[in-house]
C-alpha positions as CSV (number, residue, x, y, z in Angstrom):
1,M,49.9,85.5,141.0
2,H,48.3,87.2,143.7
3,K,49.2,85.6,147.6
4,F,47.1,85.9,150.0
5,A,48.3,86.5,153.4
6,G,46.7,85.2,156.8
7,R,43.2,83.8,156.7
8,G,42.1,85.9,153.3
9,W,39.7,88.3,153.6
10,A,36.3,89.3,152.3
11,T,34.1,92.7,151.8
12,W,30.4,91.4,152.4
13,S,28.0,92.8,154.0
14,I,25.3,91.0,155.2
15,Y,22.1,93.2,156.1
16,S,18.5,92.5,156.6
17,Y,17.5,94.4,153.1
18,S,13.3,94.4,154.1
19,E,14.5,97.2,155.9
20,P,15.3,101.1,154.7
21,R,18.7,101.6,154.3
22,E,19.2,103.8,157.2
23,Q,17.5,101.2,159.6
24,R,19.3,98.3,158.0
25,V,20.8,95.7,160.8
26,R,23.9,93.4,159.7
27,I,23.9,89.9,160.2
28,A,26.4,88.2,162.1
29,W,27.8,86.6,159.3
30,D,31.4,85.9,160.3
31,S,30.0,83.5,163.2
32,F,28.9,80.6,160.5
33,A,30.9,81.7,157.3
34,Y,34.3,83.0,157.7
35,P,37.3,83.6,154.8
36,T,40.2,81.1,154.8
37,A,43.4,81.2,152.8
38,L,43.5,77.3,152.1
39,D,46.9,77.9,150.5
40,S,48.6,80.9,149.4
41,T,47.0,81.0,146.4
42,T,43.3,79.3,147.3
43,F,40.9,81.2,148.8
44,G,37.6,79.8,150.3
45,Y,34.9,80.0,153.1
46,R,35.1,77.6,156.3
47,W,31.9,76.9,158.0
48,N,30.9,76.4,161.6
49,D,29.4,72.6,161.1
50,E,27.0,73.9,164.3
51,L,25.2,76.7,162.5
52,V,24.8,75.4,159.6
53,T,23.7,72.2,157.7
54,K,25.9,70.2,154.9
55,K,24.1,67.9,152.5
56,D,26.2,65.7,149.4
57,T,24.5,66.0,146.4
58,K,25.0,64.9,143.1
59,D,26.2,68.7,141.8
60,G,28.8,68.3,145.2
61,P,28.5,70.1,148.6
62,L,25.5,72.1,149.5
63,V,25.5,74.2,152.7
64,T,22.1,75.6,153.6
65,L,22.6,78.3,156.0
66,P,20.8,79.3,158.9
67,E,17.3,79.9,159.0
68,Y,16.3,81.8,162.4
69,Y,17.9,84.6,163.9
70,R,17.6,86.9,167.1
71,L,18.1,90.8,167.0
72,E,20.5,91.6,169.7
73,K,22.5,94.9,170.8
74,D,26.2,95.0,170.2
75,G,27.4,98.0,172.0
76,K,25.5,100.8,170.4
77,K,24.8,98.7,167.1
78,S,22.0,96.1,167.0
79,R,22.9,92.6,165.2
80,W,21.1,89.6,164.0
81,V,22.4,86.5,165.4
82,V,22.0,83.4,164.5
83,V,19.3,80.5,166.3
84,Q,19.3,77.4,166.9
85,P,15.9,75.9,166.1
86,K,15.6,74.0,169.5
87,D,16.0,77.7,171.0
88,V,13.2,79.5,169.1
89,P,10.8,80.9,171.1
90,A,7.4,78.5,171.1
91,E,5.4,82.1,171.6
92,T,6.8,83.2,168.3
93,E,5.0,79.8,166.4
94,L,8.2,80.7,163.5
95,A,8.8,76.7,163.9
96,E,5.1,76.1,162.4
97,V,5.7,78.2,159.4
98,S,7.0,77.0,156.3
99,F,9.4,79.3,154.1
100,S,9.5,77.6,150.8
101,P,9.4,79.5,147.7
102,P,5.8,80.7,146.3
103,A,5.1,78.6,143.0
104,G,5.3,81.2,140.2
105,R,4.1,81.5,136.8
106,P,7.1,80.1,134.6
107,S,10.0,82.7,134.1
108,E,10.3,84.4,130.5
109,P,12.1,83.7,127.8
110,Y,15.2,85.8,127.1
111,V,15.3,87.0,123.6
112,T,17.4,89.8,122.2
113,P,16.0,92.5,120.1
114,D,15.3,91.7,116.7
115,D,15.2,95.5,115.4
116,P,16.9,95.0,111.7
117,D,19.2,98.1,112.8
118,S,20.3,97.4,116.1
119,C,23.8,96.2,116.7
120,W,23.0,92.0,116.4
121,K,21.7,92.8,113.0
122,K,24.1,95.1,111.6
123,P,26.7,93.5,110.5
124,G,24.7,90.6,111.8
125,P,26.0,87.2,112.4
126,V,27.4,85.0,110.0
127,A,26.1,81.6,110.7
128,G,23.0,80.5,112.4
129,P,20.9,79.8,114.1
130,F,22.2,77.1,115.8
131,Q,21.0,75.1,119.1
132,A,22.2,74.1,121.9
133,H,20.0,71.7,125.1
134,P,21.9,72.2,128.7
135,G,21.1,70.2,131.1
136,D,18.9,72.8,132.8
137,G,15.7,71.9,130.6
138,S,16.6,74.6,128.6
139,V,17.1,75.4,125.2
140,V,19.7,78.0,124.0
141,T,19.7,79.7,120.3
142,Y,23.5,80.6,119.1
143,Y,24.8,82.7,115.9
144,W,28.6,82.6,115.0
145,Y,29.5,86.5,114.7
146,R,33.3,87.9,113.7
147,F,34.9,88.2,116.8
148,A,35.2,92.4,116.1
149,D,31.2,92.6,114.5
150,Q,29.9,90.5,117.6
151,P,27.0,93.5,119.8
152,A,29.5,94.1,123.0
153,L,32.3,95.2,121.0
154,L,30.0,97.5,118.6
155,N,29.1,99.1,122.1
156,A,32.4,99.2,124.0
157,D,33.2,102.9,122.8
158,L,36.1,101.4,120.8
159,T,37.4,103.0,117.0
160,D,36.9,100.7,114.2
161,K,40.8,100.3,114.0
162,E,40.9,99.6,117.8
163,R,38.4,96.7,117.3
164,E,40.0,95.6,114.2
165,S,43.2,95.4,116.2
166,L,41.3,93.2,118.8
167,Q,40.0,90.9,115.7
168,K,43.9,90.2,115.1
169,R,45.1,89.4,117.8
170,V,42.2,87.1,118.5
171,E,43.1,85.6,115.3
172,R,46.2,84.8,116.1
173,L,44.9,83.3,119.8
174,H,42.7,80.8,117.8
175,R,45.4,80.0,115.6
176,N,47.8,79.3,118.1
177,W,46.2,78.1,121.4
178,K,44.6,74.8,120.9
179,K,42.5,73.3,123.7
180,D,44.9,70.2,124.1
181,R,47.1,72.1,126.1
182,D,47.8,74.3,129.7
183,Y,47.6,77.5,129.6
184,L,47.3,78.0,134.0
185,A,49.1,76.0,135.9
186,P,46.5,73.3,137.6
187,P,45.2,73.4,140.7
188,A,47.3,72.3,143.4
189,I,44.5,70.9,145.4
190,G,40.4,70.5,144.8
191,K,38.8,69.9,141.3
192,L,38.2,72.3,138.7
193,A,34.4,73.2,138.2
194,D,32.7,71.4,135.3
195,I,30.9,72.8,132.6
196,D,27.8,71.6,130.7
197,P,29.3,69.4,127.6
198,A,26.2,70.9,125.7
199,L,27.7,74.7,125.9
200,I,30.8,73.5,124.6
201,V,30.3,73.6,120.7
202,T,32.2,73.5,117.4
203,P,32.4,76.3,115.0
204,P,31.2,75.4,111.5
205,P,33.6,75.1,108.8
206,G,35.7,78.0,107.5
207,L,34.8,80.1,111.0
208,E,37.5,78.3,113.2
209,V,39.6,81.2,113.6
210,G,38.2,85.0,114.2
211,Y,34.8,84.2,114.7
212,V,32.5,83.1,118.4
213,P,29.4,81.9,119.2
214,I,27.1,84.8,120.6
215,A,23.5,83.6,122.6
216,T,20.5,85.2,121.3
217,R,17.7,83.0,123.1
218,Q,16.9,81.0,125.9
219,A,13.8,79.3,127.0
220,A,12.1,76.7,128.5
221,E,12.2,73.4,126.3
222,E,9.0,73.1,124.5
C-alpha cells in the first residue's frame, strides 16, 4: 500500500488549449482546487468554496468550476486567474453570454469490426449476442469469449503459450475467487462507487470458469 506524504500531489497541467502550444497560458487551477491526502492512503481534492459552486444531486455532490478568468502577469509568465461573476467588467458583455452546449446530432453507435477474418470473429465468441440496458438509455450488445481468445489479448503481442498460461491463471481465479468474499480491505472513510446493476452480468451455464463478456456494440435505445 503506497502511503501519501504530506498533502499528496498532482501532475495536472491546465491550459487554455484554444491557443497554439507556444502561446498557451496556464490556468491558476490551484487557487480553487488543490490536492490533499485525506489520510495516509486516500488522495483527493479540496475545493475553494468561494470560487466553485457545489450542488447535491441524486448521483452525489456536483462541483461546477469557475466560469470567468482574467489574464494576469505572474512574473515573466502570464496566467488565467479566477474572476467572480460580480467582478466581470460590464463592457465585456460576458455576463449576457450563454455558454450552454450546442445541440448536436446524436452520437453514432459504437460498433466493432464485422470482418469475418478479424480478431472479433476468429476464433470468435462462444455465446451470444446478449444485451444489457444501463441507466443511460443505451443498449449494450455483448458476447462471451474464452479469456485467452478475447480480441485485446489476440492483439497484445503474446505468444500462444503465454496466452494459454494466462488462461490457466484466470480459470484458477474464477474457481477460487467468489463474489461474496473481500479481496481488498474496505475503505476506512468514504463510500465505494456504485456500478450500474445492468452491467453486472451472469455467464451462461458452462461458461462460469475461463470466459468473459466482451461488449461489441453500444447504441441508443430504439
